[in-house]
Every structure is written in C-alpha cells, then in structure tokens.
C-alpha positions as CSV (number, residue, x, y, z in Angstrom):
1,M,86.7,98.5,71.5
2,I,89.0,99.9,74.2
3,N,89.0,98.1,77.6
4,I,87.2,100.4,80.2
5,K,89.7,99.6,83.0
6,T,92.6,100.4,80.4
7,Y,90.9,103.6,79.5
8,L,90.5,104.6,83.3
9,C,94.1,103.9,84.1
10,F,95.2,106.0,81.2
11,I,93.2,109.0,82.2
12,F,94.3,108.6,85.9
13,S,98.0,108.2,84.6
14,M,97.7,111.6,82.8
15,I,96.2,113.4,85.8
16,I,99.2,111.9,88.0
17,F,101.8,113.0,85.2
18,L,100.5,116.5,84.9
19,L,100.5,117.0,88.7
20,S,103.8,115.6,89.1
21,C,105.2,117.8,86.3
22,S,103.6,120.8,87.8
23,E,105.0,119.9,91.2
24,G,108.6,119.4,90.0
25,S,108.8,122.4,88.0
26,G,111.3,125.0,89.2
27,V,113.1,122.5,91.5
28,S,116.9,122.3,90.9
29,F,119.2,119.3,92.1
30,G,120.9,120.3,95.5
31,D,117.6,121.9,96.7
32,T,115.2,119.8,98.7
33,A,111.7,119.3,97.1
34,D,109.2,119.1,99.9
35,G,107.8,115.5,99.6
36,S,104.9,116.1,102.0
37,S,103.4,118.4,99.3
38,A,104.1,116.1,96.4
39,Q,100.9,115.3,94.3
40,S,101.0,112.0,92.5
41,G,99.4,108.5,92.8
42,S,101.4,105.7,94.4
43,Y,101.2,103.7,91.1
44,A,102.9,106.3,89.3
45,N,105.6,104.9,86.9
46,M,107.1,108.2,85.9
47,I,107.8,111.4,88.0
48,T,109.6,114.8,87.5
49,I,111.7,117.0,89.6
50,G,113.4,120.0,87.9
51,D,114.6,119.1,84.4
52,R,114.8,115.3,85.1
53,L,112.1,112.7,84.3
54,Y,112.4,109.4,86.1
55,I,110.6,106.3,84.7
56,V,110.3,102.8,85.7
57,S,110.0,100.1,83.0
58,R,109.1,96.5,84.0
59,S,113.0,96.1,84.7
60,S,114.8,99.4,84.3
61,L,115.0,102.9,86.1
62,I,115.5,105.4,83.4
63,T,116.4,109.1,83.9
64,M,115.5,111.5,81.2
65,D,116.9,115.1,80.7
66,I,113.7,117.1,79.8
67,T,115.3,120.5,79.5
68,D,113.6,120.6,76.2
69,P,110.2,118.7,76.8
70,L,109.9,118.3,73.2
71,F,113.1,116.5,73.0
72,P,113.9,114.3,76.1
73,I,117.1,112.7,76.1
74,E,117.9,109.3,77.9
75,I,121.0,110.1,80.2
76,Y,121.0,107.1,82.5
77,R,119.5,103.5,82.8
78,E,119.9,100.9,85.4
79,Q,118.7,97.3,85.2
80,L,117.1,96.4,88.5
81,S,114.6,93.2,88.6
82,F,111.8,92.2,86.3
83,D,108.9,93.4,88.6
84,L,109.2,97.1,88.9
85,E,105.9,98.8,89.5
86,S,106.0,102.3,91.2
87,L,107.9,105.5,91.8
88,F,107.7,108.0,94.6
89,I,110.0,111.0,95.5
90,N,110.6,112.7,98.6
91,G,113.0,115.6,98.4
92,N,116.1,114.1,96.8
93,T,115.3,110.6,97.7
94,L,113.6,108.1,95.0
95,F,111.6,105.2,96.3
96,V,111.1,102.4,93.7
97,G,108.6,99.7,94.6
98,S,108.7,96.3,93.1
99,Q,106.9,92.9,93.7
100,T,110.0,91.8,95.8
101,N,111.8,94.8,97.1
102,L,111.9,98.2,98.2
103,Y,114.7,100.1,96.4
104,I,115.8,103.4,97.8
105,Y,118.0,105.9,95.6
106,K,119.6,109.3,96.6
107,I,119.6,111.7,93.7
108,N,122.9,113.3,93.1
109,E,123.9,116.8,92.1
110,N,123.5,115.9,88.4
111,G,120.1,114.4,88.9
112,I,121.2,110.8,88.7
113,P,119.9,108.0,91.2
114,E,122.5,106.4,93.2
115,E,121.4,103.2,95.2
116,A,121.3,103.5,98.9
117,S,119.5,100.3,99.8
118,V,117.7,97.4,98.6
119,T,115.1,95.9,101.1
120,P,113.4,92.4,100.3
121,Y,109.8,91.8,101.3
122,F,109.8,88.3,101.6
123,Q,112.0,85.1,102.3
124,F,109.6,83.2,99.9
125,D,110.2,83.5,96.1
126,N,106.7,82.4,95.1
127,I,104.9,85.3,96.8
128,C,104.8,88.3,94.5
129,P,102.6,91.0,95.9
130,R,101.6,94.4,94.6
131,D,103.5,97.0,96.3
132,P,102.9,100.7,95.9
133,V,105.1,102.9,98.3
134,V,104.9,106.5,99.7
135,A,107.4,108.0,102.2
136,N,108.1,111.0,104.3
137,D,111.4,111.9,105.9
138,T,111.4,109.0,108.6
139,I,108.9,106.5,107.5
140,A,108.2,104.5,104.2
141,Y,104.7,103.1,103.9
142,V,104.3,100.1,101.7
143,T,101.1,98.2,100.9
144,L,101.7,94.5,99.9
145,S,98.7,92.6,98.2
146,S,98.9,89.1,96.8
147,D,95.0,88.6,96.8
148,E,95.3,87.8,93.0
149,F,98.2,85.4,93.3
150,Q,97.1,82.9,95.9
151,V,99.9,80.6,96.0
152,V,99.8,77.1,97.4
153,D,103.0,75.9,99.1
154,N,104.6,72.3,99.3
155,C,102.4,71.8,102.4
156,G,99.2,72.5,100.5
157,R,98.7,75.7,102.5
158,T,97.4,78.9,100.7
159,Q,99.9,81.9,101.1
160,I,98.2,85.2,101.1
161,T,99.7,88.5,102.0
162,N,97.6,91.7,102.4
163,E,99.2,94.1,104.7
164,L,100.6,97.6,105.3
165,R,104.4,97.7,106.1
166,L,106.1,100.6,107.8
167,Y,109.9,101.0,107.3
168,N,112.0,103.3,109.5
169,I,114.2,105.2,106.9
170,V,116.1,107.6,109.2
171,D,119.0,105.7,107.7
172,I,118.1,105.1,104.2
173,E,121.0,102.6,103.8
174,N,119.5,100.4,106.4
175,P,115.7,100.6,106.4
176,E,114.2,98.8,109.6
177,L,110.7,97.1,109.3
178,I,108.9,98.5,112.5
179,N,105.2,97.6,112.0
180,I,102.9,95.4,109.9
181,V,99.1,96.1,109.8
182,D,96.7,93.6,108.3
183,L,94.4,95.0,105.5
184,E,91.9,93.7,102.7
185,A,93.6,93.6,99.6
186,P,95.3,97.1,99.8
187,K,96.0,98.9,96.8
188,G,97.4,102.6,96.4
189,L,98.1,105.0,99.2
190,G,98.9,108.5,99.9
191,F,99.4,110.7,103.0
192,D,99.1,114.2,104.5
193,G,101.1,115.0,107.6
194,E,99.7,112.6,110.4
195,L,96.9,111.2,108.0
196,L,97.5,108.1,105.7
197,F,94.9,107.2,103.1
198,I,94.7,103.6,101.8
199,C,92.7,102.1,98.9
200,E,91.3,98.6,99.3
201,K,90.4,96.5,96.2
202,E,86.7,96.1,96.9
203,N,86.4,97.8,100.1
204,G,86.8,101.6,99.5
205,I,89.1,103.9,101.2
206,K,90.5,103.9,104.8
207,V,92.0,107.0,106.7
208,F,94.5,106.1,109.4
209,N,96.3,108.4,112.0
210,I,100.0,107.6,111.7
211,A,101.2,110.0,114.5
212,D,102.5,107.0,116.2
213,P,104.0,104.6,113.5
214,L,104.1,101.7,116.2
215,D,100.2,102.1,116.7
216,I,98.5,103.6,113.9
217,A,94.7,104.0,114.3
218,L,91.8,103.8,111.8
219,I,90.0,107.2,111.7
220,D,87.4,106.8,108.8
221,H,86.3,104.2,106.3
222,N,84.3,104.9,103.2
223,A,83.5,101.5,101.9
224,S,81.5,99.5,99.1
225,F,83.2,100.5,96.2
226,A,86.3,99.4,94.3
227,A,89.3,101.5,94.9
228,Q,92.8,101.3,93.2
229,D,94.7,104.4,93.8
230,V,94.5,107.9,95.3
231,I,95.9,111.5,94.7
232,V,96.0,113.5,97.7
233,L,95.5,117.3,96.9
234,R,96.8,118.7,100.1
235,V,96.3,122.4,99.7
236,E,92.7,121.8,98.9
237,N,92.2,118.9,101.4
238,R,91.0,116.7,98.7
239,L,91.2,113.2,97.6
240,L,90.8,111.8,93.9
241,V,90.2,108.1,94.4
242,V,90.2,105.9,91.1
243,G,88.7,102.5,91.1
244,G,86.2,100.3,89.0
245,S,85.0,102.5,86.3
246,A,84.9,105.9,88.2
247,I,87.1,108.7,89.8
248,R,85.6,109.6,93.2
249,Q,86.2,113.1,94.8
250,Y,86.4,113.5,98.8
251,E,87.2,116.2,101.2
252,Y,88.8,115.5,104.5
253,D,89.1,117.7,107.5
254,E,92.0,118.0,109.9
255,L,90.9,114.9,111.9
256,G,90.7,112.9,108.7
257,K,86.9,112.6,108.5
258,L,86.0,111.9,104.8
259,T,83.2,113.8,103.1
260,F,82.0,112.6,99.6
261,I,82.0,115.4,96.9
262,S,81.3,113.9,93.6
263,V,81.9,110.9,91.3
264,L,82.9,110.8,87.7
265,E,81.8,107.6,85.9
266,I,84.0,106.7,83.1
C-alpha cells in the first residue's frame, strides 16, 4: 500500500516539474529568464532552463543536457554537502538550499553553474533546519524550520528555529542577512512582486507585503490546515497549496487577500 504522503509529494513534484519545464523552454544561456514569472515549488529538486536540467541529490548539484529529452546526458556534477534540499532559479542565478547553507551559483554561457557564494545559516552544528529558498534580483527569502528536530544543548536547553530570513543579494558573492521574522514551523514559500506567500506546517498559508524588506507586514492568513509547499501561478493570480492529503487552490488580489476556490483530496 503506497503511503499517502509519499503519493501526494509525487503528484506535486510532477506538477512542479511540468511547470518548470514549460517555463524554461525556449530560453538560451546568455539571455535572462524572468525569475519573477517562474512557476515552481520551493521544495523543487529539479528545474530546467533552456536545454539544461539542474538536479540536486542529497549531496550533489547535477547538470544535464536535455537537448534530446529522451536521452539526457550528464555534463557536470559538483559535490556539495550531504543535506541539499531545494533549487530555485532567477534569471541566470541558481539558488541551492541545504540544511546548513545557502548556495548561490551563476550559470555560465555553457549552462554550467559556477559558485558565487556559500552562506552558513548557523554557528551551531546540531541544528539542521529545513530550508526552502526563493529570490528576486535583490532579496533571497529563506524559511528555516527545526520544529521536527528539537535539539537539547549542553545546558539542557531546547534549541528550536522557526523563522524567515531575508538576505540582500545585490552582491551575490557577499549575501547580507538583513531581517529575521519569527514564524510557526514555516515550510514552502513563493512570491509575486511585493507579495510573499509562506506555508506553515499546521497553520495554513500566510501572505506578507515585502515592499520594505526591513519591515514586512502580514496581510492575510488562511489557517487551520496543513501546508507544505506552494506554487504561485502569477498570470492567473492563483496559488496551489499542498499539505496533509490535499491540494488547495486560492485566488489572491493585488493587495494579497486570499479567496478559497477548491480543494482536491488525495
């Protein structure tokens, strides 16, 4: 008997993959793909741009040539750490989320990622939060959640981290942490312009205004359900939110107010 959570994650991963493939088609390296219109979940571990497919395994960043989609060819592999989790792309900049670091790569003219920076999240080795990341041209947004990994330190204190971190990435070689916002077990996230959508494990989805990264404001909150990840369909002003055993669909207006549309139970 297949595990419901596993099945749901598989279905959502297929949605993410198909949307990201569609988004990336026709883009050549040297061009700038508009990251503000990218459609993928923040837990995606594969993403395409042009004839390249990027994949993160548990410990490697892999580049595939998919000129012939039926016969993909691995052209580059880089060993990073043993806790890689997610990929996000904005233009020719690739973001890799792990439990301990934010990796930023610049994709060269051949479609090969070249390391720009590695930014550690913590000075403590025993905190390993989940950490999806999304970004625009100036700010990277990272949710860190260690709610499932409550660690007791040497003094008997429980260390828990549940927060949103904002990094200034105007200089991608030197990201700067500029803001931290406390949340409740944050998971996946996505954005549209000045709106940031964040899933919380058992607390639904929240919408923030991020016009001022130093003072982001909560606009709306649809609670009382499990939320794991979100796809932002910007053209339609729609959200697909996955969590528990369901995929929920919402519409949002220009102010970020949510309207529930439908739910698909799995």
